[in-house]
Each structure stands twice: as C-alpha cells, then as structure tokens.
mmCIF file of the C-alpha atoms, coordinates in Angstrom:
data_MODEL
# 
_entry.id   MODEL 
# 
loop_
_atom_site.group_PDB 
_atom_site.id 
_atom_site.type_symbol 
_atom_site.label_atom_id 
_atom_site.label_alt_id 
_atom_site.label_comp_id 
_atom_site.label_asym_id 
_atom_site.label_entity_id 
_atom_site.label_seq_id 
_atom_site.pdbx_PDB_ins_code 
_atom_site.Cartn_x 
_atom_site.Cartn_y 
_atom_site.Cartn_z 
_atom_site.occupancy 
_atom_site.B_iso_or_equiv 
_atom_site.pdbx_formal_charge 
_atom_site.auth_seq_id 
_atom_site.auth_comp_id 
_atom_site.auth_asym_id 
_atom_site.auth_atom_id 
_atom_site.pdbx_PDB_model_num 
ATOM 1  C CA . UNK A 1 1  ? 39.832 89.945 186.347 1.00 0.00 ? 1  UNK A CA 1 
ATOM 2  C CA . UNK A 1 2  ? 37.374 88.982 189.062 1.00 0.00 ? 2  UNK A CA 1 
ATOM 3  C CA . UNK A 1 3  ? 34.128 87.123 188.620 1.00 0.00 ? 3  UNK A CA 1 
ATOM 4  C CA . UNK A 1 4  ? 31.132 87.397 190.842 1.00 0.00 ? 4  UNK A CA 1 
ATOM 5  C CA . UNK A 1 5  ? 29.500 84.009 191.157 1.00 0.00 ? 5  UNK A CA 1 
ATOM 6  C CA . UNK A 1 6  ? 25.995 83.852 192.519 1.00 0.00 ? 6  UNK A CA 1 
ATOM 7  C CA . UNK A 1 7  ? 24.703 80.399 193.254 1.00 0.00 ? 7  UNK A CA 1 
ATOM 8  C CA . UNK A 1 8  ? 20.976 80.142 193.486 1.00 0.00 ? 8  UNK A CA 1 
ATOM 9  C CA . UNK A 1 9  ? 19.185 76.917 194.257 1.00 0.00 ? 9  UNK A CA 1 
ATOM 10 C CA . UNK A 1 10 ? 16.885 75.795 191.466 1.00 0.00 ? 10 UNK A CA 1 
ATOM 11 C CA . UNK A 1 11 ? 14.428 72.982 190.914 1.00 0.00 ? 11 UNK A CA 1 
ATOM 12 C CA . UNK A 1 12 ? 12.914 72.014 187.603 1.00 0.00 ? 12 UNK A CA 1 
ATOM 13 C CA . UNK A 1 13 ? 9.495  70.484 187.147 1.00 0.00 ? 13 UNK A CA 1 
ATOM 14 C CA . UNK A 1 14 ? 7.168  69.341 184.421 1.00 0.00 ? 14 UNK A CA 1 
ATOM 15 C CA . UNK A 1 15 ? 3.403  69.439 184.148 1.00 0.00 ? 15 UNK A CA 1 
ATOM 16 C CA . UNK A 1 16 ? 1.479  66.383 182.963 1.00 0.00 ? 16 UNK A CA 1 
ATOM 17 C CA . UNK A 1 17 ? 0.592  66.497 179.270 1.00 0.00 ? 17 UNK A CA 1 
ATOM 18 C CA . UNK A 1 18 ? -3.144 66.849 179.923 1.00 0.00 ? 18 UNK A CA 1 
ATOM 19 C CA . UNK A 1 19 ? -2.790 70.019 182.036 1.00 0.00 ? 19 UNK A CA 1 
ATOM 20 C CA . UNK A 1 20 ? -4.048 73.063 180.154 1.00 0.00 ? 20 UNK A CA 1 
ATOM 21 C CA . UNK A 1 21 ? -2.009 76.278 179.918 1.00 0.00 ? 21 UNK A CA 1 
ATOM 22 C CA . UNK A 1 22 ? -4.624 77.972 182.118 1.00 0.00 ? 22 UNK A CA 1 
ATOM 23 C CA . UNK A 1 23 ? -4.246 75.293 184.806 1.00 0.00 ? 23 UNK A CA 1 
ATOM 24 C CA . UNK A 1 24 ? -0.467 75.601 184.574 1.00 0.00 ? 24 UNK A CA 1 
ATOM 25 C CA . UNK A 1 25 ? -0.647 79.357 185.144 1.00 0.00 ? 25 UNK A CA 1 
ATOM 26 C CA . UNK A 1 26 ? -2.948 78.915 188.152 1.00 0.00 ? 26 UNK A CA 1 
ATOM 27 C CA . UNK A 1 27 ? -0.540 76.393 189.700 1.00 0.00 ? 27 UNK A CA 1 
ATOM 28 C CA . UNK A 1 28 ? 2.474  78.628 189.011 1.00 0.00 ? 28 UNK A CA 1 
ATOM 29 C CA . UNK A 1 29 ? 0.687  81.454 190.830 1.00 0.00 ? 29 UNK A CA 1 
ATOM 30 C CA . UNK A 1 30 ? 0.148  79.152 193.821 1.00 0.00 ? 30 UNK A CA 1 
ATOM 31 C CA . UNK A 1 31 ? 3.758  77.917 193.801 1.00 0.00 ? 31 UNK A CA 1 
ATOM 32 C CA . UNK A 1 32 ? 5.036  81.498 193.630 1.00 0.00 ? 32 UNK A CA 1 
ATOM 33 C CA . UNK A 1 33 ? 3.190  82.188 196.877 1.00 0.00 ? 33 UNK A CA 1 
ATOM 34 C CA . UNK A 1 34 ? 5.213  79.589 198.782 1.00 0.00 ? 34 UNK A CA 1 
ATOM 35 C CA . UNK A 1 35 ? 7.642  81.342 201.100 1.00 0.00 ? 35 UNK A CA 1 
ATOM 36 C CA . UNK A 1 36 ? 10.553 79.230 199.875 1.00 0.00 ? 36 UNK A CA 1 
ATOM 37 C CA . UNK A 1 37 ? 10.094 80.176 196.195 1.00 0.00 ? 37 UNK A CA 1 
ATOM 38 C CA . UNK A 1 38 ? 11.651 83.327 194.805 1.00 0.00 ? 38 UNK A CA 1 
ATOM 39 C CA . UNK A 1 39 ? 10.267 82.819 191.286 1.00 0.00 ? 39 UNK A CA 1 
ATOM 40 C CA . UNK A 1 40 ? 8.604  79.944 189.436 1.00 0.00 ? 40 UNK A CA 1 
ATOM 41 C CA . UNK A 1 41 ? 7.871  80.140 185.729 1.00 0.00 ? 41 UNK A CA 1 
ATOM 42 C CA . UNK A 1 42 ? 7.923  78.304 182.420 1.00 0.00 ? 42 UNK A CA 1 
ATOM 43 C CA . UNK A 1 43 ? 11.312 77.451 180.963 1.00 0.00 ? 43 UNK A CA 1 
ATOM 44 C CA . UNK A 1 44 ? 10.203 78.899 177.601 1.00 0.00 ? 44 UNK A CA 1 
ATOM 45 C CA . UNK A 1 45 ? 7.148  81.074 178.367 1.00 0.00 ? 45 UNK A CA 1 
ATOM 46 C CA . UNK A 1 46 ? 6.754  82.352 174.798 1.00 0.00 ? 46 UNK A CA 1 
ATOM 47 C CA . UNK A 1 47 ? 6.833  78.967 173.099 1.00 0.00 ? 47 UNK A CA 1 
ATOM 48 C CA . UNK A 1 48 ? 3.954  77.593 171.080 1.00 0.00 ? 48 UNK A CA 1 
ATOM 49 C CA . UNK A 1 49 ? 5.255  74.029 171.449 1.00 0.00 ? 49 UNK A CA 1 
ATOM 50 C CA . UNK A 1 50 ? 3.145  72.180 174.071 1.00 0.00 ? 50 UNK A CA 1 
ATOM 51 C CA . UNK A 1 51 ? 6.016  69.948 175.230 1.00 0.00 ? 51 UNK A CA 1 
ATOM 52 C CA . UNK A 1 52 ? 8.249  72.921 175.992 1.00 0.00 ? 52 UNK A CA 1 
ATOM 53 C CA . UNK A 1 53 ? 5.421  74.760 177.715 1.00 0.00 ? 53 UNK A CA 1 
ATOM 54 C CA . UNK A 1 54 ? 5.143  71.896 180.215 1.00 0.00 ? 54 UNK A CA 1 
ATOM 55 C CA . UNK A 1 55 ? 8.717  72.507 181.446 1.00 0.00 ? 55 UNK A CA 1 
ATOM 56 C CA . UNK A 1 56 ? 9.184  74.913 184.357 1.00 0.00 ? 56 UNK A CA 1 
ATOM 57 C CA . UNK A 1 57 ? 11.762 75.953 186.909 1.00 0.00 ? 57 UNK A CA 1 
ATOM 58 C CA . UNK A 1 58 ? 11.738 77.630 190.296 1.00 0.00 ? 58 UNK A CA 1 
ATOM 59 C CA . UNK A 1 59 ? 14.421 79.737 191.927 1.00 0.00 ? 59 UNK A CA 1 
ATOM 60 C CA . UNK A 1 60 ? 14.460 79.121 195.661 1.00 0.00 ? 60 UNK A CA 1 
ATOM 61 C CA . UNK A 1 61 ? 15.202 81.498 198.510 1.00 0.00 ? 61 UNK A CA 1 
ATOM 62 C CA . UNK A 1 62 ? 18.614 81.035 200.112 1.00 0.00 ? 62 UNK A CA 1 
ATOM 63 C CA . UNK A 1 63 ? 17.647 78.721 202.955 1.00 0.00 ? 63 UNK A CA 1 
ATOM 64 C CA . UNK A 1 64 ? 15.048 76.630 201.084 1.00 0.00 ? 64 UNK A CA 1 
ATOM 65 C CA . UNK A 1 65 ? 15.255 72.850 201.222 1.00 0.00 ? 65 UNK A CA 1 
ATOM 66 C CA . UNK A 1 66 ? 15.322 71.572 197.624 1.00 0.00 ? 66 UNK A CA 1 
ATOM 67 C CA . UNK A 1 67 ? 14.204 68.074 198.582 1.00 0.00 ? 67 UNK A CA 1 
ATOM 68 C CA . UNK A 1 68 ? 11.188 69.444 200.460 1.00 0.00 ? 68 UNK A CA 1 
ATOM 69 C CA . UNK A 1 69 ? 10.259 71.670 197.508 1.00 0.00 ? 69 UNK A CA 1 
ATOM 70 C CA . UNK A 1 70 ? 10.456 68.696 195.139 1.00 0.00 ? 70 UNK A CA 1 
ATOM 71 C CA . UNK A 1 71 ? 8.175  66.692 197.444 1.00 0.00 ? 71 UNK A CA 1 
ATOM 72 C CA . UNK A 1 72 ? 5.662  69.552 197.600 1.00 0.00 ? 72 UNK A CA 1 
ATOM 73 C CA . UNK A 1 73 ? 5.727  69.928 193.820 1.00 0.00 ? 73 UNK A CA 1 
ATOM 74 C CA . UNK A 1 74 ? 5.269  66.227 193.138 1.00 0.00 ? 74 UNK A CA 1 
ATOM 75 C CA . UNK A 1 75 ? 2.371  66.151 195.614 1.00 0.00 ? 75 UNK A CA 1 
ATOM 76 C CA . UNK A 1 76 ? 0.492  68.374 193.155 1.00 0.00 ? 76 UNK A CA 1 
ATOM 77 C CA . UNK A 1 77 ? -1.418 65.951 190.896 1.00 0.00 ? 77 UNK A CA 1 
ATOM 78 C CA . UNK A 1 78 ? -0.890 68.074 187.772 1.00 0.00 ? 78 UNK A CA 1 
ATOM 79 C CA . UNK A 1 79 ? 2.898  67.900 188.105 1.00 0.00 ? 79 UNK A CA 1 
ATOM 80 C CA . UNK A 1 80 ? 4.501  64.852 186.519 1.00 0.00 ? 80 UNK A CA 1 
ATOM 81 C CA . UNK A 1 81 ? 8.025  65.235 187.892 1.00 0.00 ? 81 UNK A CA 1 
ATOM 82 C CA . UNK A 1 82 ? 10.379 67.557 189.743 1.00 0.00 ? 82 UNK A CA 1 
ATOM 83 C CA . UNK A 1 83 ? 14.175 67.411 189.973 1.00 0.00 ? 83 UNK A CA 1 
ATOM 84 C CA . UNK A 1 84 ? 17.316 69.130 191.099 1.00 0.00 ? 84 UNK A CA 1 
ATOM 85 C CA . UNK A 1 85 ? 19.114 69.984 187.858 1.00 0.00 ? 85 UNK A CA 1 
ATOM 86 C CA . UNK A 1 86 ? 22.648 68.735 187.296 1.00 0.00 ? 86 UNK A CA 1 
ATOM 87 C CA . UNK A 1 87 ? 25.365 71.163 188.338 1.00 0.00 ? 87 UNK A CA 1 
ATOM 88 C CA . UNK A 1 88 ? 26.939 72.983 185.419 1.00 0.00 ? 88 UNK A CA 1 
ATOM 89 C CA . UNK A 1 89 ? 29.721 75.477 185.172 1.00 0.00 ? 89 UNK A CA 1 
ATOM 90 C CA . UNK A 1 90 ? 31.650 77.363 182.563 1.00 0.00 ? 90 UNK A CA 1 
ATOM 91 C CA . UNK A 1 91 ? 34.857 77.096 184.569 1.00 0.00 ? 91 UNK A CA 1 
ATOM 92 C CA . UNK A 1 92 ? 36.199 73.797 185.896 1.00 0.00 ? 92 UNK A CA 1 
# 
C-alpha cells in the first residue's frame, strides 16, 4: 500500500476579541489576495461560539515564507497572534 503525502505550509492566527465578524471577513478577503496565500479562512466557519470564530488558518503557496507571513499578519492591528502550528503526523 502506498500513501501520497502532501505537505502544505500552514499558519494559524487569531483575531482580537473585539473584532466583529464583519471586520474579520473583510480582513480574510484582504489576506486571501496576498500572492503567498492559497486560502485563508476560519477554523470553524459555521460556529456560533465567538472564541472559535476568532481562530483562523491560512494555507500558503509552495514557496511562501511562513515567518514573513506571520509578521504581515501580526502587523494587522485586528490580529492578536499568528503562529506556525506544531508538526503532527499519523505515522511516526
């Protein structure tokens, strides 16, 4: 049995608690227009829980610099934090 493993760079980020859902959507639209972002969205877009709605992630294009993306995200005043998520795998 063969497995196809696709590794895609990801960053996670969180909006400040006082940022409205409408502001979050406007910022996500802007972030999605960056050339280094393949897709940025809410972690749980259908949630009604405000804390979960603040959490987002972005898939990056292949040659994107994660550290630079994190800096750009944290330069946005409405974003509280941005991180490279811990590596996880199902197979050791």
